[in-house]
C-alpha positions in Angstrom: 25.7 110.6 -6.8 28.5 111.1 -4.4 28.8 114.9 -4.7 25.0 114.9 -4.0 23.6 115.9 -7.7 21.4 113.0 -8.7 19.0 111.7 -6.8 18.8 107.7 -6.2 15.4 107.5 -6.9 13.7 103.9 -6.8 13.6 104.3 -10.7 17.6 104.5 -10.7 17.7 101.6 -8.4 15.8 100.0 -11.4 18.0 100.7 -14.0 21.3 100.1 -11.8 19.8 96.6 -11.2 19.3 96.0 -15.2 22.6 97.0 -15.8 24.5 95.2 -13.1 21.8 91.6 -13.7 21.7 91.4 -9.8 19.4 92.9 -7.3 20.6 96.2 -4.8 17.5 96.7 -2.5 14.7 94.7 -1.2 11.8 96.8 0.0 9.4 94.3 0.7 7.2 92.9 -1.7 6.9 94.2 -5.4 4.9 97.6 -5.5 3.1 99.0 -8.2 4.4 101.9 -10.6 2.0 104.7 -11.1 2.9 108.2 -13.0 1.6 111.6 -11.9 1.3 114.3 -14.6 0.8 118.2 -14.4 -0.6 119.0 -17.7 -1.8 121.8 -19.8 1.8 122.5 -20.6 3.2 123.4 -23.9 5.4 121.3 -25.3 9.0 121.9 -27.7 12.4 120.8 -28.9 13.3 117.4 -30.5 12.8 113.7 -29.4 14.3 110.7 -31.1 11.8 107.7 -31.6 13.5 104.3 -30.3 13.8 100.4 -31.7 10.8 98.6 -32.8 9.2 96.8 -29.8 7.3 94.2 -32.2 10.7 93.8 -34.1 13.0 93.3 -31.1 10.8 90.5 -30.0 10.6 88.7 -33.1 14.3 88.8 -33.6 15.0 87.6 -30.1 12.9 84.6 -31.1 14.9 84.3 -34.3 18.0 84.0 -32.7 17.4 80.8 -31.8 17.7 79.5 -35.4 21.7 80.8 -35.2 24.0 78.2 -34.3 26.5 81.6 -34.1 26.3 85.2 -32.1 23.5 87.3 -32.8 24.4 90.8 -30.9 21.1 93.1 -31.4 22.2 96.6 -31.4 19.9 99.7 -29.6 17.1 96.8 -28.2 14.1 98.3 -26.8 14.6 97.9 -22.9 11.0 96.9 -22.1 9.0 94.9 -20.2 7.9 92.8 -22.8 11.7 92.3 -24.2 12.4 91.4 -20.8 10.2 88.8 -20.4 11.6 87.1 -23.8 14.8 87.5 -22.6 13.8 85.6 -19.4 12.3 82.8 -21.1 15.1 82.4 -23.8 17.4 82.2 -20.2 16.0 79.7 -19.1 15.9 77.1 -21.6 20.2 77.5 -22.0 20.3 80.7 -24.1 23.0 83.1 -23.2 21.8 86.9 -22.8 24.1 89.3 -22.0 23.5 93.0 -22.1 26.6 95.0 -23.6 25.5 98.2 -21.8 22.2 100.0 -21.8 20.7 98.8 -24.7 22.7 96.3 -26.6 22.0 92.3 -26.0 24.7 89.8 -27.1 22.6 85.8 -27.6 24.5 83.0 -27.5 22.5 79.6 -28.0 23.6 75.7 -26.5 24.1 72.7 -28.6 20.6 71.9 -26.5 17.9 73.7 -25.6 16.5 72.8 -22.2 12.6 73.3 -23.0 11.7 71.6 -19.7 13.1 74.0 -17.5 11.7 77.1 -19.5 10.1 80.2 -17.1 6.8 79.5 -17.3 5.7 83.0 -15.5 7.7 84.8 -17.9 5.9 83.1 -20.4 2.6 83.8 -19.5 3.6 87.5 -19.2 3.9 87.8 -22.6 1.9 87.2 -25.7 4.7 87.1 -27.8 5.8 83.3 -26.9 3.7 82.2 -29.0 6.4 82.9 -31.7 8.8 80.0 -30.5 7.1 77.9 -32.5 8.7 78.8 -35.4 12.6 78.4 -34.4 11.7 75.4 -32.2 10.3 73.8 -35.2 12.2 70.8 -34.4 14.0 71.3 -32.0 12.9 68.2 -29.6 10.5 65.7 -30.4 8.0 66.9 -28.3 7.6 69.7 -25.9 5.1 71.8 -23.4 4.9 75.6 -24.3 3.2 77.8 -21.9 -0.2 79.5 -22.8 0.4 83.2 -24.5 -0.5 85.8 -22.0 -0.2 89.7 -22.8 -2.7 92.6 -23.3 -6.5 92.0 -22.8 -7.5 92.6 -26.4 -10.7 90.1 -26.3 -10.3 86.8 -27.9 -7.1 86.2 -30.1 -7.5 83.1 -31.7 -3.9 81.4 -32.1 -5.4 79.3 -34.6 -3.4 80.8 -37.8 -0.1 80.4 -36.4 -1.5 76.4 -36.1 -2.7 76.5 -39.9 0.9 77.8 -41.0 3.2 76.0 -39.2 0.9 72.6 -40.1 1.9 72.8 -43.4 5.6 71.7 -42.1 4.1 68.9 -40.4 4.0 70.7 -37.0 1.2 69.2 -34.1 -0.1 71.1 -31.6 -2.9 70.1 -28.7 -4.1 72.3 -25.8 -3.6 70.8 -22.6 -4.4 72.2 -19.2 -2.9 75.5 -19.4 -0.1 74.4 -22.0 0.4 73.6 -25.8 1.5 70.4 -26.5 4.0 70.1 -29.3 4.8 67.3 -31.3 7.6 68.1 -34.1 7.7 67.0 -37.4 10.5 65.0 -38.8 13.5 67.1 -40.6 12.6 67.4 -44.2 14.2 69.3 -47.4 10.6 69.6 -49.1 9.0 72.4 -51.4 6.0 73.7 -49.7 3.6 76.7 -50.8 0.6 77.7 -48.7 -1.8 80.8 -48.7 -2.3 82.5 -45.1 -5.9 82.9 -44.1 -5.2 85.7 -41.9 -2.5 88.2 -42.8 -0.8 88.7 -39.2 2.1 89.9 -38.8 3.3 87.5 -35.6 1.7 84.5 -37.7 3.8 85.4 -40.8 6.7 85.7 -38.6 6.1 82.3 -37.2 6.2 80.9 -40.9 8.7 82.9 -41.7 11.3 81.5 -39.2 10.2 77.8 -39.4 10.7 77.9 -43.2 14.1 79.9 -42.7 15.9 76.5 -40.8 14.1 74.1 -43.5 16.5 73.1 -46.9 13.9 73.3 -49.3 11.8 76.8 -50.9 8.9 77.9 -49.3 6.5 80.2 -50.7 4.4 81.9 -48.4 1.2 84.1 -49.9 -1.0 86.8 -48.4 2.1 87.3 -45.8 2.1 90.5 -43.9 4.4 92.8 -45.2 4.5 95.3 -42.4 7.6 96.8 -40.0 8.8 94.2 -37.7 8.2 91.5 -40.5 10.6 93.0 -42.8 13.2 93.7 -40.1 12.9 89.8 -39.6 13.3 89.4 -43.1 16.6 92.0 -43.0 18.0 89.7 -40.4 17.4 86.8 -41.3 19.1 87.6 -45.0 22.0 88.5 -42.5 22.3 84.9 -41.5 22.5 83.6 -45.4 18.3 82.6 -45.7 17.8 83.5 -49.0 14.0 85.6 -49.1 13.0 87.1 -52.0 9.6 90.0 -51.8 10.2 91.3 -48.9 7.8 94.1 -48.3 5.4 92.6 -50.2 2.5 89.9 -49.3 4.4 86.6 -51.7 7.4 86.2 -49.9 9.8 83.0 -51.3 12.1 81.7 -48.6 15.0 78.6 -49.0 16.0 77.8 -45.9 19.5 76.3 -44.5 19.2 73.5 -41.5 22.1 74.7 -40.4 23.2 78.4 -39.4 26.3 79.3 -37.6 27.0 83.1 -38.2 28.5 85.6 -35.9 25.5 89.0 -36.7 25.1 92.3 -35.2 21.9 93.5 -36.2 20.0 97.2 -35.8 16.8 96.5 -35.4 14.4 100.0 -37.2 13.0 102.5 -35.0 9.4 101.7 -34.0 6.4 103.3 -36.1 3.9 103.1 -33.3 6.2 105.5 -30.9 6.4 107.7 -33.4 2.8 108.3 -33.8 2.8 108.3 -29.8 4.9 111.1 -29.8 3.6 112.9 -32.7 -0.3 112.6 -30.8 1.9 114.2 -27.8 2.9 117.2 -30.3 -1.0 117.6 -31.6 -2.8 116.9 -28.4 -1.1 119.7 -26.7 -0.9 122.0 -29.8 2.7 122.4 -29.3 5.5 122.5 -31.9 7.9 119.6 -31.2 10.6 117.4 -34.0 10.3 113.8 -33.7 13.3 112.3 -35.3 13.9 108.9 -37.1 10.0 108.3 -38.1 10.2 105.4 -40.4 8.2 107.3 -43.1 7.4 103.8 -45.2 5.0 102.4 -42.0 3.5 106.2 -41.4 2.5 107.7 -44.9 -1.4 106.9 -44.6 -1.2 108.6 -40.8 0.7 111.7 -41.9 -1.9 111.8 -44.9 -4.7 111.5 -42.5 -3.5 114.1 -40.2 -2.6 116.8 -42.8 -6.5 116.1 -43.6 -7.6 116.7 -40.5 -5.7 120.2 -40.8 -2.7 118.9 -38.8 0.3 121.3 -39.9 3.6 119.1 -40.1 6.9 119.5 -41.5 8.6 116.7 -43.2 12.0 116.7 -43.6 14.5 114.4 -46.3 14.6 111.0 -46.1 17.8 109.3 -44.8 18.3 105.4 -43.9 18.0 103.8 -40.2 21.0 101.9 -38.9 20.0 98.6 -40.6 20.6 100.4 -44.0 17.1 99.6 -45.6 14.5 101.2 -43.7 13.7 105.2 -44.7 13.2 107.5 -41.9 12.2 111.3 -41.9 12.0 114.0 -38.9 8.3 115.3 -37.9 7.4 118.7 -36.9 4.2 119.4 -35.6 2.9 123.0 -35.9 -0.1 123.9 -33.3 -3.3 123.3 -35.6 -6.8 123.9 -35.8 -8.2 120.5 -36.7 -11.6 119.4 -37.8 -13.2 115.9 -38.1 -12.6 113.6 -41.3 -15.5 113.0 -43.2 -14.9 109.2 -43.6 -14.3 107.1 -40.5 -11.1 106.3 -39.5 -10.1 102.6 -39.4 -7.0 100.7 -40.0 -5.8 97.8 -42.4 -3.2 95.8 -43.3 -0.1 97.2 -44.7 0.2 99.8 -46.1 -2.7 101.1 -44.3 -3.5 103.0 -41.1 -1.3 100.4 -39.1 -4.1 98.6 -36.0 -1.8 99.7 -33.4 -1.9 103.4 -34.4 -5.8 103.6 -34.6 -6.1 104.3 -31.1 -4.2 107.2 -31.0 -6.7 109.0 -33.2 -9.8 109.0 -30.5 -7.2 111.2 -28.9 -6.6 113.3 -31.7 -9.8 113.6 -32.6 -10.7 115.0 -28.7 -9.1 118.5 -30.4 -11.0 118.0 -33.5 -14.3 120.4 -34.5 -16.8 118.2 -35.0 -17.7 114.0 -34.9 -15.0 111.5 -35.7 -16.0 107.8 -36.2 -13.1 105.5 -35.1 -13.7 101.6 -36.2 -11.4 99.3 -34.9 -12.2 95.8 -36.3 -9.6 93.9 -35.3 -10.2 93.4 -31.9 -13.4 92.7 -30.1 -12.9 95.5 -26.7 -10.3 97.6 -27.3 -13.0 100.4 -28.3 -14.5 100.1 -25.2 -11.3 101.1 -23.3 -11.1 104.4 -25.1 -14.3 105.2 -23.3 -11.9 105.6 -20.2 -11.1 108.9 -22.1 -14.3 110.6 -20.9 -12.8 110.9 -17.3 -10.1 113.4 -18.8 -13.1 115.0 -20.5 -14.0 113.7 -23.9 -16.9 113.2 -25.7 -16.3 109.1 -26.7 -19.7 107.5 -27.7 -19.7 103.7 -27.6 -21.6 102.0 -30.7 -20.5 98.6 -30.2 -17.6 96.6 -29.1 -15.5 97.7 -32.4 -17.1 101.5 -33.6 -16.8 104.7 -31.4 -18.0 108.1 -32.0 -15.6 110.9 -30.6 -17.2 114.4 -30.3 -14.5 117.7 -29.8 -12.8 119.6 -29.4 -12.6 118.7 -26.3 -12.0 120.5 -22.9 -9.3 118.3 -21.1 -9.7 117.9 -16.7 -7.5 116.1 -14.7 -8.4 113.0 -13.3 -7.2 109.7 -11.6 -7.5 106.7 -14.0 -6.2 102.9 -13.7 -4.8 102.0 -16.6 -6.5 99.7 -18.6 -5.2 96.5 -19.7 -4.2 97.6 -23.3 -1.1 99.1 -24.0 -2.4 101.4 -26.9 -5.2 102.6 -25.0 -3.4 103.4 -21.4 -0.7 105.2 -23.8 -3.4 107.3 -25.1 -5.0 108.1 -21.3 -1.2 109.4 -20.5 -1.1 111.4 -23.8 -4.5 113.1 -22.7 -3.8 113.9 -19.5 -0.8 116.0 -21.0 -3.1 118.4 -22.5 -5.4 117.8 -19.1 -4.9 121.4 -16.7 -3.9 120.0 -13.6 -2.7 117.4 -12.0 -4.1 113.7 -13.4 -2.7 110.4 -11.9 -2.5 107.2 -14.1 -2.0 104.1 -11.6 -0.2 100.5 -12.1 1.7 101.7 -15.8 3.3 98.0 -16.4 1.1 97.5 -19.8 3.1 100.6 -20.6 6.4 99.6 -20.1 5.7 96.4 -21.8 5.7 98.5 -24.6 7.9 101.6 -24.4 11.0 102.2 -23.0 11.4 105.7 -20.6 8.4 107.2 -22.3 7.3 109.3 -19.4 11.6 110.3 -19.3 11.1 111.3 -23.1 8.4 113.4 -22.7 9.6 115.3 -20.2 12.7 116.1 -22.2 10.6 118.0 -24.5 8.5 120.0 -21.7 6.0 117.1 -20.1 6.1 117.5 -16.3 6.0 113.9 -15.4 7.1 111.6 -11.9 6.9 108.1 -10.8 5.5 106.9 -7.9 4.8 104.2 -5.7 1.9 103.7 -2.8 
C-alpha cells in the first residue's frame, strides 16, 4: 500500500477491520454490497475448496461443552460464522482470531445468557443449535427465534422432539424460546429422530455428549457436518460409535476439559459451486480438495448428463478422516437426464447441491425436471434464472422444468433471500455475455468466503461495488 501497489478498497478495509478486530473508518450508515460480473469468459486454472460452513457453525456451538481451549484451524470466515462468534462473545466466550482463519475459543466458568446479542442471534438459523450444548447450563433462559435464509416453513419441532428425550422443555414466547433445563442425570436413553435432519442430529449429539449415560440415536443424519462434529467430540474424549451411519451410540462425559485443535473438513457444497462454475462456462478448471464421499452421487449424475470429468486419486483431509480428490471439468456437450433430479439424505444427492443442477441443466440439451421436495419455496427462487435467459418453468412450489440449452444474457438482479439460489445466479452470470449486476449479496457472504475473489483467480472478472 505504501508503494502504491495495492488499492485500498472498501473490501480491503473490511479485511483489515476483521484482522484487527476494530473499526478503521466510518463512512455514513452501512451500505449494501453488490457484484458486477463481466460474463462470457472462459475460466482456467486451479482453485481450492474451503472448509465447511455447516461444520464450522456446529463446531462453534460444540465448543461450549469444552472447559478447555478449542482452536479451530482454517475456519471459514463467513457471515454465518461471524454471527455465531458475536453470540458466543456476548455470553462470555473468549473468541480470538489468531490469524486470518484460526479461531481460539475459551469459555468462562459461567456463561452470561442474559447478555446474549439478540440482533446477531436473529440473523442466523444456527442459533437453534445452542440448545444441545446449553442443555443444563442454567435452570431457565431465553433464546431468540432463529433467522437465516427464507426457505419457507422449517419447523423447529424436530429439535424439540429430540431434546425432550433429555428432559428439556421449550415454550415459544414473544419472539423467544423460553427454555427450562432438565436436571443432570446419568440415565441411558434410546430414541429415533422423526426427521433425519443435519442440525437436529447435531443438537441431539451435543446434548448426549455431556451426559454421563449412553444415548442411542436412530435415524441420525450421517452427513458431512455431523461427521465433523463427531470427530471433534471424539477428540474431547466422548465415546461415539457408528459415525457415518444412521445409528449413533454416544457415551458422554459430564466434565470435559481438553485443549484441542481441530481442522474442519472441506465443504462439498462449495465444491459443487466451483464445479458448476467450470461447467456453465464450458471451461477446463481443476477444483482441489473435494470431499469425494459427499459428492459421489453429484459427480455420477453429471457424468450421466455427458459431463467429462477427471478425478484424481484420493488423499486425506487435515482432520485425518475425510477423503479428498481433485476434480477437473472438461468442455462437454450436456444432455438432459432421463429421470428427474432430486435430493436424498446422505449418501444421496445433497439437498444444498440440488439448486446448482438448475444452472447446469440450462446448458443441457432437452428438458430436466428438478424436484426440491424439502423446501416449500426454494424452487420458486430458481425462476430468477429466466432473467438471464434461462427457460425455467415452475410446476409447483417444489418442482421446476429447465429447458436447454440456454443462450445466457446479462441482467441486473437482486439477490433472493436464499443462499444457494443466490449463488446460482452469480454462477449463471459467469456464462452470460456482457455485464451483469447482482445486488445486495449479504446472503451469499453468509455461506461463502471470498467466492468472487476466488472465481477471479481462475479467470472470472467480478468486482464489488456499493451505491
